[in-house]
PDB file of N, CA, C and O in Angstrom:
ATOM      1  N   MET A   1      11.593   8.706  -4.827  1.00  0.00           N
ATOM      2  CA  MET A   1      10.249   9.226  -4.703  1.00  0.00           C
ATOM      3  C   MET A   1      10.124   9.899  -3.328  1.00  0.00           C
ATOM      4  O   MET A   1      10.647   9.407  -2.328  1.00  0.00           O
ATOM      5  N   GLU A   2       9.437  11.005  -3.309  1.00  0.00           N
ATOM      6  CA  GLU A   2       9.286  11.764  -2.062  1.00  0.00           C
ATOM      7  C   GLU A   2       8.346  11.046  -1.097  1.00  0.00           C
ATOM      8  O   GLU A   2       7.322  10.495  -1.502  1.00  0.00           O
ATOM      9  N   GLN A   3       8.706  11.062   0.174  1.00  0.00           N
ATOM     10  CA  GLN A   3       7.928  10.380   1.202  1.00  0.00           C
ATOM     11  C   GLN A   3       6.599  11.095   1.452  1.00  0.00           C
ATOM     12  O   GLN A   3       6.552  12.321   1.552  1.00  0.00           O
ATOM     13  N   ILE A   4       5.528  10.318   1.552  1.00  0.00           N
ATOM     14  CA  ILE A   4       4.210  10.857   1.882  1.00  0.00           C
ATOM     15  C   ILE A   4       4.133  10.977   3.397  1.00  0.00           C
ATOM     16  O   ILE A   4       4.337   9.998   4.114  1.00  0.00           O
ATOM     17  N   THR A   5       3.839  12.178   3.882  1.00  0.00           N
ATOM     18  CA  THR A   5       3.856  12.426   5.321  1.00  0.00           C
ATOM     19  C   THR A   5       2.507  12.830   5.897  1.00  0.00           C
ATOM     20  O   THR A   5       2.396  13.079   7.098  1.00  0.00           O
ATOM     21  N   SER A   6       1.479  12.898   5.051  1.00  0.00           N
ATOM     22  CA  SER A   6       0.178  13.367   5.527  1.00  0.00           C
ATOM     23  C   SER A   6      -0.945  12.431   5.106  1.00  0.00           C
ATOM     24  O   SER A   6      -0.982  11.957   3.971  1.00  0.00           O
ATOM     25  N   ARG A   7      -1.849  12.174   6.025  1.00  0.00           N
ATOM     26  CA  ARG A   7      -3.041  11.398   5.687  1.00  0.00           C
ATOM     27  C   ARG A   7      -3.985  12.185   4.795  1.00  0.00           C
ATOM     28  O   ARG A   7      -4.956  11.632   4.277  1.00  0.00           O
ATOM     29  N   SER A   8      -3.710  13.472   4.610  1.00  0.00           N
ATOM     30  CA  SER A   8      -4.509  14.302   3.713  1.00  0.00           C
ATOM     31  C   SER A   8      -4.055  14.169   2.268  1.00  0.00           C
ATOM     32  O   SER A   8      -4.688  14.726   1.371  1.00  0.00           O
ATOM     33  N   ASN A   9      -2.983  13.451   2.030  1.00  0.00           N
ATOM     34  CA  ASN A   9      -2.493  13.208   0.680  1.00  0.00           C
ATOM     35  C   ASN A   9      -3.591  12.529  -0.126  1.00  0.00           C
ATOM     36  O   ASN A   9      -4.259  11.625   0.376  1.00  0.00           O
ATOM     37  N   THR A  10      -3.782  12.953  -1.361  1.00  0.00           N
ATOM     38  CA  THR A  10      -4.856  12.428  -2.212  1.00  0.00           C
ATOM     39  C   THR A  10      -4.777  10.918  -2.366  1.00  0.00           C
ATOM     40  O   THR A  10      -5.800  10.236  -2.298  1.00  0.00           O
ATOM     41  N   ARG A  11      -3.585  10.390  -2.571  1.00  0.00           N
ATOM     42  CA  ARG A  11      -3.429   8.942  -2.741  1.00  0.00           C
ATOM     43  C   ARG A  11      -3.835   8.197  -1.471  1.00  0.00           C
ATOM     44  O   ARG A  11      -4.515   7.172  -1.535  1.00  0.00           O
ATOM     45  N   ILE A  12      -3.422   8.709  -0.339  1.00  0.00           N
ATOM     46  CA  ILE A  12      -3.742   8.078   0.945  1.00  0.00           C
ATOM     47  C   ILE A  12      -5.239   8.156   1.205  1.00  0.00           C
ATOM     48  O   ILE A  12      -5.840   7.180   1.654  1.00  0.00           O
ATOM     49  N   LYS A  13      -5.843   9.294   0.932  1.00  0.00           N
ATOM     50  CA  LYS A  13      -7.281   9.441   1.139  1.00  0.00           C
ATOM     51  C   LYS A  13      -8.065   8.465   0.261  1.00  0.00           C
ATOM     52  O   LYS A  13      -9.063   7.892   0.699  1.00  0.00           O
ATOM     53  N   SER A  14      -7.617   8.281  -0.965  1.00  0.00           N
ATOM     54  CA  SER A  14      -8.299   7.340  -1.866  1.00  0.00           C
ATOM     55  C   SER A  14      -8.185   5.908  -1.348  1.00  0.00           C
ATOM     56  O   SER A  14      -9.157   5.153  -1.373  1.00  0.00           O
ATOM     57  N   ALA A  15      -7.003   5.543  -0.884  1.00  0.00           N
ATOM     58  CA  ALA A  15      -6.803   4.190  -0.345  1.00  0.00           C
ATOM     59  C   ALA A  15      -7.637   3.988   0.914  1.00  0.00           C
ATOM     60  O   ALA A  15      -8.266   2.943   1.081  1.00  0.00           O
ATOM     61  N   ARG A  16      -7.647   4.975   1.792  1.00  0.00           N
ATOM     62  CA  ARG A  16      -8.398   4.851   3.042  1.00  0.00           C
ATOM     63  C   ARG A  16      -9.907   4.824   2.791  1.00  0.00           C
ATOM     64  O   ARG A  16     -10.652   4.228   3.568  1.00  0.00           O
ATOM     65  N   ALA A  17     -10.357   5.461   1.720  1.00  0.00           N
ATOM     66  CA  ALA A  17     -11.787   5.450   1.395  1.00  0.00           C
ATOM     67  C   ALA A  17     -12.260   4.038   1.087  1.00  0.00           C
ATOM     68  O   ALA A  17     -13.448   3.739   1.212  1.00  0.00           O
ATOM     69  N   LEU A  18     -11.343   3.171   0.686  1.00  0.00           N
ATOM     70  CA  LEU A  18     -11.711   1.798   0.349  1.00  0.00           C
ATOM     71  C   LEU A  18     -12.071   0.967   1.575  1.00  0.00           C
ATOM     72  O   LEU A  18     -12.409  -0.210   1.446  1.00  0.00           O
ATOM     73  N   ARG A  19     -12.004   1.563   2.756  1.00  0.00           N
ATOM     74  CA  ARG A  19     -12.506   0.895   3.961  1.00  0.00           C
ATOM     75  C   ARG A  19     -14.014   0.700   3.856  1.00  0.00           C
ATOM     76  O   ARG A  19     -14.578  -0.204   4.473  1.00  0.00           O
ATOM     77  N   GLN A  20     -14.655   1.551   3.075  1.00  0.00           N
ATOM     78  CA  GLN A  20     -16.104   1.514   2.949  1.00  0.00           C
ATOM     79  C   GLN A  20     -16.501   0.616   1.770  1.00  0.00           C
ATOM     80  O   GLN A  20     -15.981   0.741   0.661  1.00  0.00           O
ATOM     81  N   ARG A  21     -17.415  -0.266   2.044  1.00  0.00           N
ATOM     82  CA  ARG A  21     -17.867  -1.199   1.010  1.00  0.00           C
ATOM     83  C   ARG A  21     -18.363  -0.468  -0.228  1.00  0.00           C
ATOM     84  O   ARG A  21     -18.097  -0.888  -1.354  1.00  0.00           O
ATOM     85  N   LYS A  22     -19.079   0.619  -0.016  1.00  0.00           N
ATOM     86  CA  LYS A  22     -19.616   1.395  -1.137  1.00  0.00           C
ATOM     87  C   LYS A  22     -18.485   1.808  -2.084  1.00  0.00           C
ATOM     88  O   LYS A  22     -18.628   1.703  -3.302  1.00  0.00           O
ATOM     89  N   GLN A  23     -17.377   2.271  -1.537  1.00  0.00           N
ATOM     90  CA  GLN A  23     -16.237   2.683  -2.361  1.00  0.00           C
ATOM     91  C   GLN A  23     -15.632   1.494  -3.110  1.00  0.00           C
ATOM     92  O   GLN A  23     -15.277   1.602  -4.284  1.00  0.00           O
ATOM     93  N   ARG A  24     -15.521   0.374  -2.422  1.00  0.00           N
ATOM     94  CA  ARG A  24     -14.990  -0.833  -3.072  1.00  0.00           C
ATOM     95  C   ARG A  24     -15.894  -1.272  -4.206  1.00  0.00           C
ATOM     96  O   ARG A  24     -15.419  -1.623  -5.287  1.00  0.00           O
ATOM     97  N   ASP A  25     -17.198  -1.254  -3.961  1.00  0.00           N
ATOM     98  CA  ASP A  25     -18.156  -1.656  -4.989  1.00  0.00           C
ATOM     99  C   ASP A  25     -18.121  -0.700  -6.186  1.00  0.00           C
ATOM    100  O   ASP A  25     -18.164  -1.137  -7.336  1.00  0.00           O
ATOM    101  N   GLU A  26     -18.044   0.595  -5.912  1.00  0.00           N
ATOM    102  CA  GLU A  26     -18.044   1.599  -6.983  1.00  0.00           C
ATOM    103  C   GLU A  26     -16.773   1.557  -7.818  1.00  0.00           C
ATOM    104  O   GLU A  26     -16.820   1.736  -9.035  1.00  0.00           O
ATOM    105  N   THR A  27     -15.638   1.321  -7.169  1.00  0.00           N
ATOM    106  CA  THR A  27     -14.362   1.388  -7.881  1.00  0.00           C
ATOM    107  C   THR A  27     -13.859   0.025  -8.350  1.00  0.00           C
ATOM    108  O   THR A  27     -13.035  -0.054  -9.260  1.00  0.00           O
ATOM    109  N   GLY A  28     -14.350  -1.040  -7.734  1.00  0.00           N
ATOM    110  CA  GLY A  28     -13.837  -2.367  -8.054  1.00  0.00           C
ATOM    111  C   GLY A  28     -12.444  -2.588  -7.500  1.00  0.00           C
ATOM    112  O   GLY A  28     -11.719  -3.475  -7.952  1.00  0.00           O
ATOM    113  N   LYS A  29     -12.073  -1.783  -6.525  1.00  0.00           N
ATOM    114  CA  LYS A  29     -10.740  -1.851  -5.932  1.00  0.00           C
ATOM    115  C   LYS A  29     -10.844  -2.248  -4.469  1.00  0.00           C
ATOM    116  O   LYS A  29     -11.895  -2.103  -3.843  1.00  0.00           O
ATOM    117  N   PHE A  30      -9.739  -2.751  -3.933  1.00  0.00           N
ATOM    118  CA  PHE A  30      -9.666  -3.028  -2.499  1.00  0.00           C
ATOM    119  C   PHE A  30      -8.217  -2.904  -2.060  1.00  0.00           C
ATOM    120  O   PHE A  30      -7.308  -2.836  -2.886  1.00  0.00           O
ATOM    121  N   VAL A  31      -8.016  -2.877  -0.757  1.00  0.00           N
ATOM    122  CA  VAL A  31      -6.686  -2.722  -0.173  1.00  0.00           C
ATOM    123  C   VAL A  31      -6.199  -4.072   0.315  1.00  0.00           C
ATOM    124  O   VAL A  31      -6.943  -4.828   0.939  1.00  0.00           O
ATOM    125  N   VAL A  32      -4.949  -4.365   0.025  1.00  0.00           N
ATOM    126  CA  VAL A  32      -4.285  -5.555   0.550  1.00  0.00           C
ATOM    127  C   VAL A  32      -3.274  -5.048   1.572  1.00  0.00           C
ATOM    128  O   VAL A  32      -2.406  -4.239   1.246  1.00  0.00           O
ATOM    129  N   GLU A  33      -3.388  -5.525   2.806  1.00  0.00           N
ATOM    130  CA  GLU A  33      -2.498  -5.064   3.870  1.00  0.00           C
ATOM    131  C   GLU A  33      -1.682  -6.215   4.425  1.00  0.00           C
ATOM    132  O   GLU A  33      -2.155  -7.348   4.524  1.00  0.00           O
ATOM    133  N   GLY A  34      -0.471  -5.907   4.779  1.00  0.00           N
ATOM    134  CA  GLY A  34       0.417  -6.898   5.373  1.00  0.00           C
ATOM    135  C   GLY A  34       1.432  -7.390   4.366  1.00  0.00           C
ATOM    136  O   GLY A  34       1.109  -7.661   3.209  1.00  0.00           O
ATOM    137  N   ILE A  35       2.647  -7.499   4.820  1.00  0.00           N
ATOM    138  CA  ILE A  35       3.757  -7.827   3.937  1.00  0.00           C
ATOM    139  C   ILE A  35       3.567  -9.153   3.210  1.00  0.00           C
ATOM    140  O   ILE A  35       3.896  -9.265   2.029  1.00  0.00           O
ATOM    141  N   HIS A  36       3.042 -10.152   3.900  1.00  0.00           N
ATOM    142  CA  HIS A  36       2.879 -11.458   3.258  1.00  0.00           C
ATOM    143  C   HIS A  36       1.737 -11.461   2.245  1.00  0.00           C
ATOM    144  O   HIS A  36       1.828 -12.115   1.206  1.00  0.00           O
ATOM    145  N   HIS A  37       0.671 -10.737   2.544  1.00  0.00           N
ATOM    146  CA  HIS A  37      -0.446 -10.639   1.600  1.00  0.00           C
ATOM    147  C   HIS A  37      -0.029  -9.860   0.347  1.00  0.00           C
ATOM    148  O   HIS A  37      -0.364 -10.244  -0.773  1.00  0.00           O
ATOM    149  N   VAL A  38       0.695  -8.777   0.550  1.00  0.00           N
ATOM    150  CA  VAL A  38       1.171  -8.003  -0.596  1.00  0.00           C
ATOM    151  C   VAL A  38       2.156  -8.847  -1.404  1.00  0.00           C
ATOM    152  O   VAL A  38       2.122  -8.843  -2.635  1.00  0.00           O
ATOM    153  N   GLY A  39       3.028  -9.566  -0.708  1.00  0.00           N
ATOM    154  CA  GLY A  39       3.964 -10.451  -1.388  1.00  0.00           C
ATOM    155  C   GLY A  39       3.257 -11.502  -2.225  1.00  0.00           C
ATOM    156  O   GLY A  39       3.684 -11.799  -3.341  1.00  0.00           O
ATOM    157  N   ALA A  40       2.184 -12.066  -1.697  1.00  0.00           N
ATOM    158  CA  ALA A  40       1.414 -13.069  -2.436  1.00  0.00           C
ATOM    159  C   ALA A  40       0.769 -12.440  -3.672  1.00  0.00           C
ATOM    160  O   ALA A  40       0.702 -13.070  -4.727  1.00  0.00           O
ATOM    161  N   ALA A  41       0.297 -11.208  -3.542  1.00  0.00           N
ATOM    162  CA  ALA A  41      -0.319 -10.522  -4.690  1.00  0.00           C
ATOM    163  C   ALA A  41       0.716 -10.245  -5.772  1.00  0.00           C
ATOM    164  O   ALA A  41       0.435 -10.405  -6.960  1.00  0.00           O
ATOM    165  N   VAL A  42       1.915  -9.828  -5.364  1.00  0.00           N
ATOM    166  CA  VAL A  42       2.985  -9.581  -6.334  1.00  0.00           C
ATOM    167  C   VAL A  42       3.376 -10.892  -7.007  1.00  0.00           C
ATOM    168  O   VAL A  42       3.541 -10.944  -8.226  1.00  0.00           O
ATOM    169  N   GLU A  43       3.523 -11.939  -6.218  1.00  0.00           N
ATOM    170  CA  GLU A  43       3.906 -13.253  -6.749  1.00  0.00           C
ATOM    171  C   GLU A  43       2.854 -13.776  -7.729  1.00  0.00           C
ATOM    172  O   GLU A  43       3.196 -14.419  -8.721  1.00  0.00           O
ATOM    173  N   ALA A  44       1.589 -13.504  -7.456  1.00  0.00           N
ATOM    174  CA  ALA A  44       0.503 -13.965  -8.320  1.00  0.00           C
ATOM    175  C   ALA A  44       0.336 -13.074  -9.554  1.00  0.00           C
ATOM    176  O   ALA A  44      -0.530 -13.311 -10.396  1.00  0.00           O
ATOM    177  N   ASP A  45       1.179 -12.053  -9.639  1.00  0.00           N
ATOM    178  CA  ASP A  45       1.119 -11.108 -10.757  1.00  0.00           C
ATOM    179  C   ASP A  45      -0.236 -10.416 -10.829  1.00  0.00           C
ATOM    180  O   ASP A  45      -0.752 -10.146 -11.914  1.00  0.00           O
ATOM    181  N   ALA A  46      -0.809 -10.131  -9.649  1.00  0.00           N
ATOM    182  CA  ALA A  46      -2.073  -9.405  -9.575  1.00  0.00           C
ATOM    183  C   ALA A  46      -1.842  -7.955 -10.015  1.00  0.00           C
ATOM    184  O   ALA A  46      -0.736  -7.428  -9.894  1.00  0.00           O
ATOM    185  N   HIS A  47      -2.884  -7.331 -10.518  1.00  0.00           N
ATOM    186  CA  HIS A  47      -2.774  -5.924 -10.910  1.00  0.00           C
ATOM    187  C   HIS A  47      -2.772  -5.070  -9.639  1.00  0.00           C
ATOM    188  O   HIS A  47      -3.798  -4.937  -8.972  1.00  0.00           O
ATOM    189  N   LEU A  48      -1.630  -4.504  -9.317  1.00  0.00           N
ATOM    190  CA  LEU A  48      -1.519  -3.610  -8.166  1.00  0.00           C
ATOM    191  C   LEU A  48      -1.321  -2.198  -8.676  1.00  0.00           C
ATOM    192  O   LEU A  48      -0.443  -1.942  -9.499  1.00  0.00           O
ATOM    193  N   GLU A  49      -2.142  -1.281  -8.183  1.00  0.00           N
ATOM    194  CA  GLU A  49      -2.000   0.109  -8.602  1.00  0.00           C
ATOM    195  C   GLU A  49      -0.832   0.784  -7.908  1.00  0.00           C
ATOM    196  O   GLU A  49      -0.170   1.640  -8.494  1.00  0.00           O
ATOM    197  N   ALA A  50      -0.572   0.404  -6.659  1.00  0.00           N
ATOM    198  CA  ALA A  50       0.514   1.018  -5.906  1.00  0.00           C
ATOM    199  C   ALA A  50       0.775   0.224  -4.632  1.00  0.00           C
ATOM    200  O   ALA A  50      -0.077  -0.521  -4.149  1.00  0.00           O
ATOM    201  N   ILE A  51       1.965   0.408  -4.115  1.00  0.00           N
ATOM    202  CA  ILE A  51       2.331  -0.128  -2.798  1.00  0.00           C
ATOM    203  C   ILE A  51       2.757   1.053  -1.943  1.00  0.00           C
ATOM    204  O   ILE A  51       3.550   1.891  -2.371  1.00  0.00           O
ATOM    205  N   TYR A  52       2.231   1.110  -0.746  1.00  0.00           N
ATOM    206  CA  TYR A  52       2.599   2.135   0.220  1.00  0.00           C
ATOM    207  C   TYR A  52       3.325   1.436   1.363  1.00  0.00           C
ATOM    208  O   TYR A  52       2.840   0.430   1.882  1.00  0.00           O
ATOM    209  N   TYR A  53       4.473   1.955   1.756  1.00  0.00           N
ATOM    210  CA  TYR A  53       5.261   1.311   2.808  1.00  0.00           C
ATOM    211  C   TYR A  53       5.989   2.361   3.634  1.00  0.00           C
ATOM    212  O   TYR A  53       6.288   3.455   3.154  1.00  0.00           O
ATOM    213  N   ALA A  54       6.263   2.015   4.867  1.00  0.00           N
ATOM    214  CA  ALA A  54       6.990   2.900   5.772  1.00  0.00           C
ATOM    215  C   ALA A  54       8.423   2.382   5.899  1.00  0.00           C
ATOM    216  O   ALA A  54       8.646   1.369   6.562  1.00  0.00           O
ATOM    217  N   PRO A  55       9.399   3.053   5.280  1.00  0.00           N
ATOM    218  CA  PRO A  55      10.775   2.568   5.291  1.00  0.00           C
ATOM    219  C   PRO A  55      11.347   2.333   6.688  1.00  0.00           C
ATOM    220  O   PRO A  55      12.139   1.411   6.884  1.00  0.00           O
ATOM    221  N   GLU A  56      10.957   3.153   7.650  1.00  0.00           N
ATOM    222  CA  GLU A  56      11.509   2.988   8.997  1.00  0.00           C
ATOM    223  C   GLU A  56      10.968   1.748   9.700  1.00  0.00           C
ATOM    224  O   GLU A  56      11.544   1.289  10.686  1.00  0.00           O
ATOM    225  N   VAL A  57       9.873   1.212   9.200  1.00  0.00           N
ATOM    226  CA  VAL A  57       9.276   0.004   9.767  1.00  0.00           C
ATOM    227  C   VAL A  57       9.652  -1.231   8.950  1.00  0.00           C
ATOM    228  O   VAL A  57       9.838  -2.316   9.501  1.00  0.00           O
ATOM    229  N   LEU A  58       9.761  -1.061   7.657  1.00  0.00           N
ATOM    230  CA  LEU A  58      10.046  -2.175   6.751  1.00  0.00           C
ATOM    231  C   LEU A  58      11.541  -2.478   6.792  1.00  0.00           C
ATOM    232  O   LEU A  58      12.330  -1.845   6.091  1.00  0.00           O
ATOM    233  N   GLN A  59      11.917  -3.439   7.609  1.00  0.00           N
ATOM    234  CA  GLN A  59      13.325  -3.737   7.805  1.00  0.00           C
ATOM    235  C   GLN A  59      13.706  -5.144   7.381  1.00  0.00           C
ATOM    236  O   GLN A  59      14.895  -5.451   7.296  1.00  0.00           O
ATOM    237  N   SER A  60      12.738  -6.009   7.114  1.00  0.00           N
ATOM    238  CA  SER A  60      13.053  -7.389   6.763  1.00  0.00           C
ATOM    239  C   SER A  60      13.613  -7.470   5.347  1.00  0.00           C
ATOM    240  O   SER A  60      13.267  -6.669   4.478  1.00  0.00           O
ATOM    241  N   LYS A  61      14.464  -8.428   5.139  1.00  0.00           N
ATOM    242  CA  LYS A  61      15.034  -8.654   3.810  1.00  0.00           C
ATOM    243  C   LYS A  61      13.906  -8.934   2.811  1.00  0.00           C
ATOM    244  O   LYS A  61      13.914  -8.414   1.696  1.00  0.00           O
ATOM    245  N   PHE A  62      12.937  -9.760   3.222  1.00  0.00           N
ATOM    246  CA  PHE A  62      11.799 -10.090   2.366  1.00  0.00           C
ATOM    247  C   PHE A  62      11.066  -8.821   1.931  1.00  0.00           C
ATOM    248  O   PHE A  62      10.779  -8.641   0.747  1.00  0.00           O
ATOM    249  N   GLY A  63      10.768  -7.956   2.878  1.00  0.00           N
ATOM    250  CA  GLY A  63      10.029  -6.732   2.578  1.00  0.00           C
ATOM    251  C   GLY A  63      10.791  -5.789   1.677  1.00  0.00           C
ATOM    252  O   GLY A  63      10.227  -5.225   0.739  1.00  0.00           O
ATOM    253  N   LEU A  64      12.056  -5.617   1.954  1.00  0.00           N
ATOM    254  CA  LEU A  64      12.878  -4.727   1.131  1.00  0.00           C
ATOM    255  C   LEU A  64      13.003  -5.265  -0.291  1.00  0.00           C
ATOM    256  O   LEU A  64      12.929  -4.500  -1.253  1.00  0.00           O
ATOM    257  N   GLU A  65      13.190  -6.571  -0.429  1.00  0.00           N
ATOM    258  CA  GLU A  65      13.268  -7.178  -1.760  1.00  0.00           C
ATOM    259  C   GLU A  65      11.922  -7.089  -2.484  1.00  0.00           C
ATOM    260  O   GLU A  65      11.878  -6.912  -3.702  1.00  0.00           O
ATOM    261  N   LEU A  66      10.840  -7.213  -1.738  1.00  0.00           N
ATOM    262  CA  LEU A  66       9.500  -7.115  -2.319  1.00  0.00           C
ATOM    263  C   LEU A  66       9.281  -5.736  -2.940  1.00  0.00           C
ATOM    264  O   LEU A  66       8.798  -5.628  -4.067  1.00  0.00           O
ATOM    265  N   VAL A  67       9.632  -4.697  -2.210  1.00  0.00           N
ATOM    266  CA  VAL A  67       9.468  -3.330  -2.731  1.00  0.00           C
ATOM    267  C   VAL A  67      10.358  -3.132  -3.953  1.00  0.00           C
ATOM    268  O   VAL A  67       9.936  -2.540  -4.946  1.00  0.00           O
ATOM    269  N   GLU A  68      11.579  -3.625  -3.878  1.00  0.00           N
ATOM    270  CA  GLU A  68      12.506  -3.495  -5.005  1.00  0.00           C
ATOM    271  C   GLU A  68      11.977  -4.237  -6.240  1.00  0.00           C
ATOM    272  O   GLU A  68      12.003  -3.707  -7.351  1.00  0.00           O
ATOM    273  N   GLU A  69      11.503  -5.456  -6.034  1.00  0.00           N
ATOM    274  CA  GLU A  69      10.956  -6.257  -7.142  1.00  0.00           C
ATOM    275  C   GLU A  69       9.726  -5.586  -7.750  1.00  0.00           C
ATOM    276  O   GLU A  69       9.609  -5.477  -8.970  1.00  0.00           O
ATOM    277  N   ALA A  70       8.819  -5.141  -6.895  1.00  0.00           N
ATOM    278  CA  ALA A  70       7.589  -4.507  -7.378  1.00  0.00           C
ATOM    279  C   ALA A  70       7.913  -3.228  -8.146  1.00  0.00           C
ATOM    280  O   ALA A  70       7.365  -2.983  -9.221  1.00  0.00           O
ATOM    281  N   SER A  71       8.789  -2.436  -7.595  1.00  0.00           N
ATOM    282  CA  SER A  71       9.181  -1.193  -8.249  1.00  0.00           C
ATOM    283  C   SER A  71       9.829  -1.481  -9.602  1.00  0.00           C
ATOM    284  O   SER A  71       9.555  -0.796 -10.587  1.00  0.00           O
ATOM    285  N   GLY A  72      10.689  -2.498  -9.643  1.00  0.00           N
ATOM    286  CA  GLY A  72      11.348  -2.873 -10.886  1.00  0.00           C
ATOM    287  C   GLY A  72      10.401  -3.391 -11.945  1.00  0.00           C
ATOM    288  O   GLY A  72      10.695  -3.318 -13.138  1.00  0.00           O
ATOM    289  N   SER A  73       9.255  -3.919 -11.514  1.00  0.00           N
ATOM    290  CA  SER A  73       8.287  -4.430 -12.480  1.00  0.00           C
ATOM    291  C   SER A  73       7.220  -3.386 -12.830  1.00  0.00           C
ATOM    292  O   SER A  73       6.219  -3.704 -13.473  1.00  0.00           O
ATOM    293  N   GLY A  74       7.441  -2.148 -12.402  1.00  0.00           N
ATOM    294  CA  GLY A  74       6.552  -1.062 -12.816  1.00  0.00           C
ATOM    295  C   GLY A  74       5.445  -0.701 -11.846  1.00  0.00           C
ATOM    296  O   GLY A  74       4.620   0.160 -12.150  1.00  0.00           O
ATOM    297  N   ILE A  75       5.408  -1.342 -10.680  1.00  0.00           N
ATOM    298  CA  ILE A  75       4.387  -0.995  -9.684  1.00  0.00           C
ATOM    299  C   ILE A  75       4.890   0.216  -8.907  1.00  0.00           C
ATOM    300  O   ILE A  75       5.968   0.146  -8.316  1.00  0.00           O
ATOM    301  N   PRO A  76       4.150   1.322  -8.886  1.00  0.00           N
ATOM    302  CA  PRO A  76       4.591   2.486  -8.118  1.00  0.00           C
ATOM    303  C   PRO A  76       4.646   2.143  -6.619  1.00  0.00           C
ATOM    304  O   PRO A  76       3.678   1.631  -6.056  1.00  0.00           O
ATOM    305  N   CYS A  77       5.768   2.426  -5.997  1.00  0.00           N
ATOM    306  CA  CYS A  77       5.961   2.158  -4.567  1.00  0.00           C
ATOM    307  C   CYS A  77       6.219   3.483  -3.875  1.00  0.00           C
ATOM    308  O   CYS A  77       7.212   4.157  -4.151  1.00  0.00           O
ATOM    309  N   PHE A  78       5.324   3.850  -2.976  1.00  0.00           N
ATOM    310  CA  PHE A  78       5.388   5.146  -2.316  1.00  0.00           C
ATOM    311  C   PHE A  78       5.813   5.000  -0.859  1.00  0.00           C
ATOM    312  O   PHE A  78       5.113   4.353  -0.079  1.00  0.00           O
ATOM    313  N   PRO A  79       6.937   5.585  -0.480  1.00  0.00           N
ATOM    314  CA  PRO A  79       7.312   5.576   0.934  1.00  0.00           C
ATOM    315  C   PRO A  79       6.418   6.539   1.710  1.00  0.00           C
ATOM    316  O   PRO A  79       6.087   7.623   1.229  1.00  0.00           O
ATOM    317  N   THR A  80       6.035   6.130   2.910  1.00  0.00           N
ATOM    318  CA  THR A  80       5.221   6.967   3.791  1.00  0.00           C
ATOM    319  C   THR A  80       5.862   6.982   5.169  1.00  0.00           C
ATOM    320  O   THR A  80       6.802   6.233   5.437  1.00  0.00           O
ATOM    321  N   THR A  81       5.356   7.824   6.021  1.00  0.00           N
ATOM    322  CA  THR A  81       5.760   7.740   7.421  1.00  0.00           C
ATOM    323  C   THR A  81       4.955   6.620   8.061  1.00  0.00           C
ATOM    324  O   THR A  81       3.915   6.222   7.535  1.00  0.00           O
ATOM    325  N   ALA A  82       5.425   6.117   9.183  1.00  0.00           N
ATOM    326  CA  ALA A  82       4.716   5.040   9.877  1.00  0.00           C
ATOM    327  C   ALA A  82       3.307   5.488  10.269  1.00  0.00           C
ATOM    328  O   ALA A  82       2.368   4.695  10.207  1.00  0.00           O
ATOM    329  N   ALA A  83       3.154   6.740  10.667  1.00  0.00           N
ATOM    330  CA  ALA A  83       1.842   7.242  11.085  1.00  0.00           C
ATOM    331  C   ALA A  83       0.849   7.251   9.928  1.00  0.00           C
ATOM    332  O   ALA A  83      -0.330   6.961  10.129  1.00  0.00           O
ATOM    333  N   VAL A  84       1.299   7.575   8.738  1.00  0.00           N
ATOM    334  CA  VAL A  84       0.427   7.602   7.569  1.00  0.00           C
ATOM    335  C   VAL A  84       0.048   6.189   7.168  1.00  0.00           C
ATOM    336  O   VAL A  84      -1.066   5.952   6.702  1.00  0.00           O
ATOM    337  N   ASN A  85       0.958   5.258   7.343  1.00  0.00           N
ATOM    338  CA  ASN A  85       0.780   3.892   6.867  1.00  0.00           C
ATOM    339  C   ASN A  85       0.123   2.972   7.901  1.00  0.00           C
ATOM    340  O   ASN A  85       0.295   1.754   7.846  1.00  0.00           O
ATOM    341  N   GLN A  86      -0.614   3.540   8.824  1.00  0.00           N
ATOM    342  CA  GLN A  86      -1.338   2.722   9.801  1.00  0.00           C
ATOM    343  C   GLN A  86      -2.417   1.935   9.079  1.00  0.00           C
ATOM    344  O   GLN A  86      -2.943   2.403   8.070  1.00  0.00           O
ATOM    345  N   PRO A  87      -2.760   0.751   9.571  1.00  0.00           N
ATOM    346  CA  PRO A  87      -3.814  -0.046   8.937  1.00  0.00           C
ATOM    347  C   PRO A  87      -5.093   0.757   8.763  1.00  0.00           C
ATOM    348  O   PRO A  87      -5.378   1.679   9.528  1.00  0.00           O
ATOM    349  N   THR A  88      -5.849   0.393   7.753  1.00  0.00           N
ATOM    350  CA  THR A  88      -7.076   1.122   7.424  1.00  0.00           C
ATOM    351  C   THR A  88      -8.312   0.373   7.894  1.00  0.00           C
ATOM    352  O   THR A  88      -9.276   0.237   7.140  1.00  0.00           O
ATOM    353  N   TYR A  89      -8.299  -0.109   9.116  1.00  0.00           N
ATOM    354  CA  TYR A  89      -9.446  -0.829   9.661  1.00  0.00           C
ATOM    355  C   TYR A  89     -10.616   0.122   9.849  1.00  0.00           C
ATOM    356  O   TYR A  89     -10.416   1.305  10.128  1.00  0.00           O
ATOM    357  N   PRO A  90     -11.824  -0.377   9.701  1.00  0.00           N
ATOM    358  CA  PRO A  90     -12.995   0.482   9.911  1.00  0.00           C
ATOM    359  C   PRO A  90     -12.926   1.166  11.271  1.00  0.00           C
ATOM    360  O   PRO A  90     -12.651   0.539  12.294  1.00  0.00           O
ATOM    361  N   GLY A  91     -13.177   2.436  11.250  1.00  0.00           N
ATOM    362  CA  GLY A  91     -13.164   3.216  12.487  1.00  0.00           C
ATOM    363  C   GLY A  91     -11.780   3.668  12.879  1.00  0.00           C
ATOM    364  O   GLY A  91     -11.621   4.392  13.861  1.00  0.00           O
ATOM    365  N   GLY A  92     -10.763   3.250  12.120  1.00  0.00           N
ATOM    366  CA  GLY A  92      -9.379   3.585  12.475  1.00  0.00           C
ATOM    367  C   GLY A  92      -8.851   4.783  11.759  1.00  0.00           C
ATOM    368  O   GLY A  92      -7.701   5.170  11.967  1.00  0.00           O
TER     369      GLY A  92
END
């Protein structure tokens, strides 16, 4: 899959919009951030629409296996640059 390199990417913009409560309420979606939280969601078999990760940052065996497992189970996993994959904290 081609690496996402711009915060203007439609998928990234949609994910970042979920910083706003209004968007979360309207869509019924939210963002899970952090390798352990995402891992827990995958383990719980939660419905994940996609995983976004920065390959140059994701170096742990756990993280690499998580992406491989999620991808193998049909969850779209999109590589991004580290700059695109910055946390989506309010005001950030």
